C-alpha positions, 0 to 999 in steps of 0.5 A, a space after each residue: 542528452 535524452 534519458 527516461 525517468 519516472 515521475 513520482 510525486 515531485 521527484 523524477 527518478 531517471 532510468 539511467 546513470 549520469 556520470 558525467 554531471 556532478 552531484 548538485 549540478 542545476 540542470 534544465 529538464 524538457 518533459 516529453 510524456 510517453 503516449 502509452 504511459 498516460 492515464 485516461 480517465 476511466 468511465 465511472 462504473 455502472 451499478 451492475 458492473 460495481 455490484 459484479 465487481 463486489 460479488 467477485 470480491 465477496 466470493 474470494 473466500 466462498 470455498 474455504 472449508 477451514 474459513 469459520 475454524 480460522 476465524 474462531 481461533 483469531 477471535 479466542 485469541 483476541 479475547 484471551 489476551 489480557 494484557 501485561 500486568 503492571 504494578 501501581 505505584 502504591 504497591 511497589 517496594 521503595 526501600 
């Protein structure tokens, strides 16, 4: 029997149902790695490539006219919330 699966940590998730083997049955698995799925080690980026990626990332919000307004509103909300009021033990009525 040959079934495909996906490795996730120490678990192999099978991509097909196996109804003829009861749960808890010990099995032997022979692994065959699909060549197209092997991650080849990427070459490290040059400084120029790294800077180009960062500039692309930083420019994502460049043409957002209401961006300053959004951040001002967030800042206002952050600084106006004072938390909930908690009565201290000294001020409680323990009648």
